[in-house]
Each structure stands twice: as structure tokens, then as C-alpha cells.
C-alpha positions, 0 to 999 in steps of 0.5 A: 500500500505504501509503495502504490501510494495509498498510505504514507507509512512512517518507517522511523516510527518502528525504532522510535515508538517501540515502547508502544508494543510494551504498552499494548502487551501490558494492557492485555496482560493486565486485563487478560482475565477480565471479560467485561465489555469495557475491558474488551473495548479498552484492549481493542482501543489500545491495540488499534491506537498503538498500531495507528500511531506507529503506522501513520504518526508523523513526528518529523524526526531529525538526526535520529536513527537506530545506532550508526546512521546520522541523517539530515533532511534537506527540504529544499528542492534545488540542486545547490544545497549543502548538508547544512544540518552537519557543520562538519560535512562539506560534501555537496548533496544533490538529493531532493529528500533526506539523505543519510550520511554515515559518520564513522571512525576509529580512535585510540585511548591510553593511559601510561603505566605508573608503578605508584598505582596500586588500585585502579578503578575503570568506569565504563558507561555507554550502550549500543556497543560491543565491549571486549577485554581479553588481553593485557597491555604494558600501559595502565589502560588502552582501548581501540574503538570503532565508533560513530562521530567520535563518541567516546571520551576518556578522563582520569582523576585520583580519589584517595588511594584509587586511580580512577579512569572514566571511559564514557560515551559522550552525549550522542543525541542524533547519532546512534550506532547501526550496522549491516554487519559486525564491521559497522557496529560500535566496538570497543576493545579494551586492555588493562595492566596486570599489576594493580588491583582492579575495580571495574564498573560498567553502566550500559544499556543494550550491550554485548560485553565479553570481559576475560579478567582471569589474568587480573587481580580483581577487587570488584566488578559491577554491571548495571545493564539493560537488554544485552549479553554479558559474559565475565570471567574472573581468576583466583579471588583476592581476600574478597572479590565482589561481583554485582550484576543488575540487568533487565532482559539479558543473558549473563554468564559468569565464569569462576575457577573450579577451585575458588570458594564462591557464594551466590545471592540471587534476587532474580525474579522471573529469571532463569538460574543455572549454577553448576557445582553449587550447593543451595543453602537457602532461598536464593543463596548458593555456595561451593563446598568448603566456602566458610573455611576458605581464605579467599572468596568470591561473592556474587550478587545477581538481580534482574527481571527476566534474564538468564543467569549462569555461573560456570566453573572452569 
């Protein structure tokens, strides 16, 4: 119907108005057992209204898209315009309608090693990104990113005896990561030095994260995430190594050494839990054999909505 000109379908609305599907599902779930006429009318109204909004709503979106495209609407019909919506782009544009201009690039970040740093904290913030950590570096910190529109920034400061590094995504209004293949995704490859004791804090939304921390001395790992896949592998614990994970609808896998003493506390609601090799102590609490007498211990606290939590021994 759109192709033949009978309707004008707003394709952008699928990406911008996706929460409408949650509203439709929530209303129908709320009144699932209510057979009254007004409940039926309400459910039908929400469904029809929601889909009508998605299909036909015109909100004149500009500079917004799913991760990776930056686009600009040139509304004049002449052929001498320039992409005036992008101050950093001087390419001539002969298009009569909104032209999508993909802006991407690679960046490198590093912090030289300082032997005086005994405890280091790495704070990572930003979603719609693939994060990888599986190698070491002679620097204190290094990261290579394949990104869109220079999205990351790296800063450092000192807090008491802890050297803090913030690796965060800048305000990316109007610039999102999008890709037809893995080469066109937002990817950050991170390396750390093995000498300090590490505190790693991750605040991310829809994220694919794979961190192999087995070579490092890890004090703590804290993950606050949305819908995504999170995989963390830790090595032998310090006197106390804490892992805290709070996610939405995610797939979370934590790998711990087979001989490590480990305690799990799960507040996971409707989530699925798989804790191989752990003894159930009480409601939501699990331990490895001999945990109480162990000198070094791993404490894992997981919470989430509808997620799949797994703790494996390796």
C-alpha cells in the first residue's frame, strides 16, 4: 500500500515508538482475565491506537536513527544545497529528500603505566556497543574503538588511594550506532595492566560485553545493564572479590575457577538460574563446598527481571 501510494507509512516510527508494543502487551496482560465489555473495548482501543500511531504518526524526526546512521533532511528542492544540518560535512548533496550520511571512525585511548598505582578503578558507561577485554597491555589502560562521530571520551582523576579512569560515551543525541554487519557496529576493545588491583564498573544499556579478567587481580566488578549479553570471567579471588550484576532482559554468564570458594545471592525474579557445582543453602543463596573455611572468596550478587543467569566453573 505504501509503495502504490495509498498510505504514507512512517518507517522511523518502528525504532522510535517501540515502547508502544510494551504498552499494548501490558494492557492485555493486565486485563487478560477480565471479560467485561469495557475491558474488551479498552484492549481493542489500545491495540488499534498503538498500531495507528506507529503506522501513520508523523513526528518529523531529525538526526535520529537506530545506532550508526546520522541523517539530515534537506527540504529544499534545488540542486545547490549543502548538508547544512552537519557543520562538519562539506560534501555537496544533490538529493531532493533526506539523505543519510554515515559518520564513522576509529580512535585510540591510553593511559601510561605508573608503578605508584596500586588500585585502579575503570568506569565504563555507554550502550549500543560491543565491549571486549581479553588481553593485557604494558600501559595502565588502552582501548581501540570503532565508533560513530567520535563518541567516546576518556578522563582520569585520583580519589584517595584509587586511580580512577572514566571511559564514557559522550552525549550522542542524533547519532546512534547501526550496522549491516559486525564491521559497522560500535566496538570497543579494551586492555588493562596486570599489576594493580582492579575495580571495574560498567553502566550500559543494550550491550554485548565479553570481559576475560582471569589474568587480573580483581577487587570488584559491577554491571548495571539493560537488554544485552554479558559474559565475565574472573581468576583466583583476592581476600574478597565482589561481583554485582543488575540487568533487565539479558543473558549473563559468569565464569569462576573450579577451585575458588564462591557464594551466590540471587534476587532474580522471573529469571532463569543455572549454577553448576553449587550447593543451595537457602532461598536464593548458593555456595561451593568448603566456602566458610576458605581464605579467599568470591561473592556474587545477581538481580534482574527476566534474564538468564549462569555461573560456570572452569
